[in-house]
N, C-alpha and C positions, 0 to 999 in steps of 0.2 A: 122208776124215778118217782113214784107216787108219794113216797115218804120223805123226800128231801124237803127241807124247810126253805121258804122264800127268803132271800136276803136282798134288801134294797140298796141301790147305789145312793150315796149321800146326796148327789145332785138332784135326785128325783123329787124331793120335797120342794126345793127352790124352783125346779122346772115346772111343777104343777102351779105354784103361786105366780109364775111369770108367763103362764099360758103357752108353754111349749108342748103340752099334751092336751088332746081332746080324747079321753079314753072311751068316749062313746062312738067315735067315728074314725079315728086315725088307724092306719095300718100298722099293726104290731107284729113283730117277727121274733123268732127264736133262732139264735145261732149256736153252734156247738164249738167248744174249744177244750184243749187239754191244759191250758194255762189258767191258774186260779185268778179269778177277777179280784180286784180290790175295790173297796167301798168308795175310794177316791176317784175312780175312773168316771168320765163324764159323757163321752160320745163313742159311738160305734166305730167310726173311722179315726185314724190318727193315733192308734195305740192298741186298743183291745182287738180290733179287727185283724191285726197282723198275726195274731195267734189263732185265728179261726181255722177250723178244719178245712183241708184242701178241697177245692171244687172237684167233683167227680165221684164215681163209685156209689152214686145214689144221693150225694150231698151237693147242693147248689150254694155257691157263695152268697152270703146274706141270710141263709137259713130258710126256715119254713114260716109261712104266715100262721099266726095264732088268731083265728077269727074271733071276733067279739060275740059272745053269746048274749050276755046282758051287761048293762052298765047303768046301774040305778041306785037310788038311795031310798031307804025305808027308815022312818023314825030317826033321821039324822045320821044314819050310818050308810056310807056309800060302799058298794061291792061291785067288783069287776070279775066277771066270769068269762073265761076263754075256752074255745074248743081246743082239744088236744092237738099237739104238733107231732108229726112222726116222719120217719125216714125209713126207706127200705133199701138195703145195700144191694148194689148190682155187681159188686166185687168187694174185696176187703175194704172196710170203711172205718177209719179211726187211726189212732186212738183219740178219744175225747173223754172228758169227765164232767164238764160244766155246760149247762144250758143257760144262755143269756137272753133275756127279754129286752127288746129295745123298740123305739118308735121309728119306723122307716118312712114315715110320711114326708118328712123334710127332704127335698130333692138336692140339698147341698151336701157337703161332707159332714155336717153336724147332725147326726142322728142320735138323739138323746137316749141314754141308757135308763132302764127302769129297775131291773133286778136280775138275780140269778139263782140257780139251784145247783147244788153239789151232789153228784151221783154217789160220791163216797169212794169210788175207785174208777180207774180208767176202763173204758169200754172200747172194744174193737168188734165190729160186726162182720160176720162171714157173709158171703153171697146169699141173698134172699132173706137174711135176718132183718127184723124190724125193731127200731128203737122209738119209743113213744114218750113224750113228756106229757104225763097224765095230770092235767090241771084239775083241781078239785071243783066239781060242778056245784057242790053244795056250799062250801065255805068261800069259794071264789079264789082268785089269784091273790087279791089284796082287798083290804077294807080300809076305809078312812073314816075316823070318828073324830068329831071336834070335842074338845074338853067340855065338861059340864060346867 
């Protein structure tokens, strides 16, 4: 999944402006789904989560934590770097196609969505196979630059 392009949810821009995310300290997670996300989706529960991969066979509902590597700005450009997220199948796991990044810090039902990646095809893992969302450690998951 290393070549898949990041797609942001429309709400992410407003959510940043309204302090729903602290990308330096919040717990970010990646969930897997076979249903294509839409840019208009806003929260993990109450819609998108209903299409999440089923719990079991190496997958836990809610997905895997994507640990924050760095969250910093240099010369006016902010960059978020995350550690890779991966799953090891303990039986047939899938199918799934999309990896969805969201903020799981909020303990209510409103866990704001950030973005997603499209694997390009459905994936089903056999027992002991590993699937990794390989976040780019150099370019980061996302960058934010203010206009000049």
